[in-house]
C-alpha positions in Angstrom: 64.3 -33.3 92.9 61.2 -35.2 91.6 59.1 -37.4 93.8 60.2 -41.0 94.1 57.6 -43.4 92.8 57.6 -46.8 94.5 58.2 -49.8 92.2 55.1 -51.8 91.3 55.2 -55.4 92.6 52.9 -58.2 92.0 50.8 -59.2 95.0 49.7 -62.8 95.4 45.9 -63.3 95.5 44.6 -63.6 99.1 43.8 -67.1 100.2 40.2 -67.9 100.9 39.2 -67.3 104.5 38.7 -70.5 106.6 35.1 -71.3 107.7 35.9 -70.2 111.2 37.3 -66.9 110.1 34.3 -66.3 107.8 32.0 -67.0 110.7 33.9 -64.6 113.0 33.7 -61.9 110.3 30.0 -62.4 109.8 29.4 -62.4 113.6 31.1 -59.1 114.0 29.2 -57.6 111.0 25.9 -58.6 112.5 26.8 -57.2 115.9 27.8 -53.9 114.4 24.6 -53.8 112.5 22.6 -54.4 115.7 24.6 -51.7 117.4 24.0 -49.1 114.7 20.5 -50.0 113.6 19.0 -51.3 116.7 17.0 -54.6 117.0 16.6 -56.5 113.8 14.8 -59.6 112.6 16.6 -62.5 111.0 15.1 -61.4 107.7 16.4 -57.9 108.1 19.9 -59.3 109.1 19.8 -61.4 105.9 19.0 -58.3 103.8 21.7 -56.1 105.4 24.5 -58.7 105.4 23.8 -60.5 102.1 24.1 -63.9 103.8 21.9 -66.8 103.1 19.0 -67.7 105.4 20.8 -70.8 106.9 23.9 -68.7 107.5 21.9 -66.1 109.4 20.1 -68.8 111.4 23.5 -70.2 112.4 24.8 -66.8 113.2 21.9 -65.9 115.4 22.2 -69.2 117.3 25.9 -68.7 117.9 25.5 -65.2 119.2 22.6 -66.1 121.4 24.6 -69.0 122.9 27.5 -66.7 123.5 25.2 -64.4 125.5 25.7 -61.5 123.1 22.2 -61.2 121.6 18.7 -62.0 122.7 15.1 -61.7 121.6 13.9 -58.2 122.6 10.5 -58.2 120.9 8.6 -58.9 117.8 8.0 -57.1 114.6 5.4 -57.2 111.8 1.6 -57.2 111.6 1.1 -60.7 113.0 3.9 -60.3 115.6 4.3 -64.0 116.0 6.5 -66.8 114.8 10.3 -67.0 114.3 10.4 -64.5 111.5 8.9 -61.8 113.7 11.5 -62.1 116.5 13.6 -59.0 117.0 17.2 -59.6 118.1 19.2 -57.1 120.0 22.5 -56.9 121.8 22.4 -58.0 125.4 23.0 -54.6 127.0 23.6 -56.0 130.5 26.4 -58.3 129.1 28.9 -55.8 130.5 28.9 -52.5 132.5 31.2 -49.6 131.8 32.2 -46.4 133.4 33.2 -43.0 132.0 35.0 -40.4 134.1 35.5 -36.7 133.4 38.4 -35.6 135.7 38.8 -31.8 136.1 41.3 -30.0 138.3 38.6 -29.7 141.1 36.0 -32.3 140.3 35.3 -35.8 139.0 32.1 -36.9 137.4 31.3 -40.5 136.6 28.6 -42.1 134.5 27.8 -45.9 134.7 26.5 -47.4 131.4 25.5 -50.7 129.9 27.3 -52.3 126.9 25.3 -50.1 124.5 26.5 -47.0 126.3 23.1 -46.1 127.8 23.6 -44.2 131.0 22.4 -46.0 134.2 23.7 -43.6 136.8 25.8 -40.4 137.3 27.7 -39.5 140.4 30.1 -36.9 141.6 33.2 -38.5 143.0 35.4 -37.0 145.8 38.6 -35.4 144.7 42.0 -35.6 146.3 41.6 -39.1 147.7 41.8 -41.7 145.0 40.7 -44.6 147.2 37.6 -42.7 148.2 36.8 -41.9 144.6 37.1 -45.5 143.6 34.9 -46.6 146.4 32.3 -44.0 145.4 32.5 -45.3 141.8 31.9 -48.9 142.9 29.0 -47.7 145.1 27.4 -45.9 142.2 27.8 -49.0 140.0 26.1 -51.2 142.6 23.3 -48.8 143.1 22.7 -48.8 139.3 22.5 -52.6 139.3 25.8 -53.1 137.6 28.1 -56.0 138.5 31.8 -55.8 137.9 32.9 -53.0 135.6 34.3 -54.3 132.3 35.9 -51.1 130.9 36.6 -47.7 132.4 37.6 -44.7 130.3 39.0 -41.6 132.1 39.1 -38.2 130.4 41.6 -35.8 132.0 43.5 -32.7 131.1 47.2 -33.1 130.3 49.4 -35.2 128.1 48.7 -38.9 127.6 51.5 -41.0 126.2 50.2 -42.8 123.0 52.6 -45.8 123.6 52.1 -46.2 127.3 48.5 -44.8 127.8 49.9 -43.1 131.0 48.9 -39.6 132.1 52.1 -37.7 132.2 53.2 -35.4 135.0 52.2 -32.0 133.7 52.9 -28.7 135.4 49.8 -27.2 137.0 47.8 -30.4 137.3 47.3 -32.0 140.7 49.1 -35.3 141.5 45.9 -37.0 142.5 44.9 -37.1 138.8 47.6 -39.7 138.1 47.0 -41.4 141.5 43.4 -41.8 140.6 44.2 -43.7 137.4 46.7 -45.9 139.3 44.1 -46.6 142.0 41.5 -47.6 139.4 43.9 -50.0 137.7 45.0 -51.4 141.1 41.5 -51.9 142.5 39.3 -52.8 139.6 39.3 -56.0 137.5 38.6 -53.9 134.5 40.4 -52.4 131.5 41.2 -48.8 132.5 42.1 -46.4 129.8 42.9 -42.7 130.0 42.5 -40.1 127.2 43.0 -36.4 127.0 39.7 -34.6 127.6 39.8 -32.6 124.4 40.3 -35.7 122.3 37.2 -37.3 123.9 35.2 -34.1 123.1 36.3 -34.4 119.5 35.1 -38.1 119.5 31.7 -36.9 120.7 31.5 -34.2 118.0 32.6 -36.7 115.4 30.0 -39.3 116.3 27.1 -37.2 117.7 27.8 -33.5 117.3 28.4 -30.9 114.6 31.3 -32.7 112.9 29.4 -35.8 111.9 29.4 -34.8 108.2 33.2 -34.0 107.8 36.2 -36.3 107.7 38.7 -33.7 109.0 38.3 -31.0 111.6 40.1 -29.3 114.5 38.2 -28.8 117.8 39.2 -25.8 119.9 38.3 -26.4 123.5 37.5 -23.1 125.2 37.1 -23.4 129.0 39.2 -22.8 132.0 42.1 -23.6 129.7 42.4 -24.0 126.0 43.2 -27.1 124.0 42.7 -28.6 120.6 42.0 -32.0 119.1 43.0 -32.9 115.6 41.0 -35.3 113.4 42.3 -35.8 109.9 40.7 -38.3 107.4 38.5 -39.6 110.1 41.3 -40.4 112.5 42.2 -38.7 115.8 45.9 -37.6 115.6 47.6 -37.6 119.0 51.2 -36.8 117.8 54.4 -38.6 118.7 54.3 -37.8 122.4 50.5 -37.2 122.8 51.1 -33.5 122.6 49.2 -32.7 119.4 46.7 -29.9 120.2 48.5 -28.3 123.1 47.5 -25.0 121.6 47.7 -23.1 124.9 51.5 -23.0 124.4 51.2 -21.6 120.8 53.2 -18.3 120.5 50.8 -15.6 119.3 51.0 -11.8 119.2 49.3 -9.8 121.9 50.3 -11.7 125.0 53.3 -9.6 125.9 55.6 -12.6 126.2 56.4 -16.1 125.1 55.3 -19.4 126.6 57.9 -21.8 128.1 58.0 -25.6 128.4 56.3 -25.3 131.9 54.2 -22.2 131.5 51.6 -21.4 128.8 51.1 -17.9 130.2 52.7 -16.2 127.2 50.9 -18.4 124.7 47.4 -18.6 123.2 46.1 -19.5 126.7 46.7 -15.9 127.7 44.3 -14.8 125.1 41.6 -17.4 125.2 41.5 -19.1 128.6 38.6 -18.3 130.9 40.6 -15.8 133.0 41.7 -13.9 129.9 38.1 -13.9 128.5 36.8 -12.6 131.8 39.4 -9.8 131.9 38.5 -8.9 128.3 34.8 -8.7 129.3 35.8 -6.5 132.3 37.6 -4.2 129.9 34.4 -3.8 128.0 32.4 -2.9 131.1 30.9 -6.4 131.8 31.2 -7.8 135.3 29.3 -11.1 134.9 30.5 -14.7 134.3 32.6 -15.4 131.2 29.8 -17.7 129.7 27.3 -14.8 129.9 29.8 -12.4 128.3 30.5 -14.8 125.5 26.8 -15.4 125.0 26.4 -11.8 124.0 25.8 -10.0 127.3 29.0 -8.0 127.1 28.1 -6.5 123.7 29.2 -6.5 120.1 32.6 -4.8 120.7 33.6 -7.6 123.2 32.5 -10.4 120.8 34.5 -8.8 118.0 37.6 -8.5 120.2 37.2 -12.1 121.3 36.7 -13.4 117.8 39.9 -11.6 116.8 41.8 -13.5 119.5 40.3 -16.9 118.6 41.1 -16.3 115.0 44.8 -16.0 115.7 44.9 -19.5 117.1 42.6 -20.9 114.4 44.7 -19.4 111.7 47.9 -21.0 112.9 46.1 -24.4 113.0 44.6 -24.1 109.6 47.8 -22.9 108.0 49.6 -26.1 109.0 46.8 -28.7 108.9 44.1 -27.3 106.5 41.3 -29.3 108.3 38.5 -27.5 106.4 36.5 -27.1 109.6 37.1 -25.7 113.1 34.7 -26.5 116.0 34.5 -24.0 118.9 33.8 -26.3 121.8 33.9 -26.3 125.6 31.7 -24.2 127.9 32.7 -20.9 126.2 32.4 -22.3 122.7 28.9 -23.5 123.4 28.0 -20.1 125.1 29.2 -18.2 122.0 27.2 -20.4 119.7 26.7 -19.6 116.0 27.1 -15.9 116.5 30.7 -16.2 117.8 31.5 -18.8 115.2 30.4 -16.5 112.4 32.6 -13.7 113.8 35.6 -16.0 114.1 35.0 -17.3 110.5 35.1 -13.8 109.2 38.3 -12.9 111.0 39.9 -16.2 110.0 39.1 -15.6 106.3 41.0 -12.3 106.5 44.1 -14.0 108.0 44.5 -17.1 105.8 43.8 -18.1 102.2 42.9 -21.7 103.4 39.0 -22.1 103.2 37.8 -23.0 106.7 34.3 -23.4 108.1 33.8 -22.5 111.7 31.1 -24.2 113.7 29.9 -24.0 117.3 29.4 -27.1 119.4 26.0 -28.1 120.6 27.4 -30.4 123.2 29.4 -28.1 125.5 30.9 -29.3 128.7 29.2 -32.8 128.7 31.1 -33.6 125.5 34.0 -35.1 127.5 31.7 -37.5 129.3 29.9 -38.3 126.1 33.2 -39.0 124.4 34.4 -41.2 127.3 31.1 -43.2 127.1 31.6 -43.7 123.4 35.2 -44.8 123.9 34.3 -47.2 126.7 31.5 -48.7 124.6 33.8 -49.2 121.6 36.7 -50.7 123.6 34.4 -53.1 125.4 32.6 -54.2 122.3 36.0 -54.7 120.5 36.9 -57.3 123.2 33.5 -58.9 123.6 32.7 -59.0 119.8 36.0 -60.5 118.9 38.0 -57.6 117.6 
């Protein structure tokens, strides 16, 4: 049966924007430019926005009165007069927090509105109230007032509709209790996101995926996971379960995964314990990161690349992302050498052309992604959507 082509309908011409709407659009454009390009003069804003000089003058005055921008210096040879003033976003306008929640640790970073780190702290685990108190103490010591936005990166499923961290087998209950305590205690927007998705955001904005619109990130650490970015957008799936690749049935595990146990899935081939066991089988007794970095020898790397290619082949056959990023602590340790081996194995398994790249961010990618997400969420509110 042929494809159904939608009927063409006439679309009325859009009505002109009201003056207030136009001003709001121009204000957001200027703020985005200041965010991306750093401090700019009024003349530079005029050139980049295409607005008239009077419109730029009005815009600068509005944003300054709103406490969103300020003079941060001067530019030019003379460095004096109104035309030399450099305007920048008021970074202290809001303070944010990014949390990386693991099964046995919590790391927090306090930032300003531009996402610049002001302080980093290890929070106590197991006692949510103590963790919140430690977070507030770190914020005060960094000179931050009330936190405007908090983004929590955690393992497990996050419901796209509810934003709630779901009860997942194998994860401690204090993960969910921590999110609840943050929301109960802080007068802030508290958002939670899967840790692998945040790592993908970091790779997309600052890492090795900056030049591609579509890619799949394979997180290789204590567990395995994946994040899917297609056409520039993160895809979470209907239930938030997109990328739960640890449950992927693959050959070589001696069994099948279940709804509550990924032991028979891809996790059994690529998780840290499995990688450590593989290194032991090749005569290497050191840490998994050292083994993956090449200390366990060529035969080990070839065997590991074969395992990773199985998971990557399943992903590429369904999604055709064009690029796979090996991330997490083990992905970073393996570097380009492991990525090249996985690419060669992958090319033999699938006809879909796929580039394989190694992260340069490693473990800190989760915190970096959480910082970026917090910055964007806060600016969306403060800059007017």
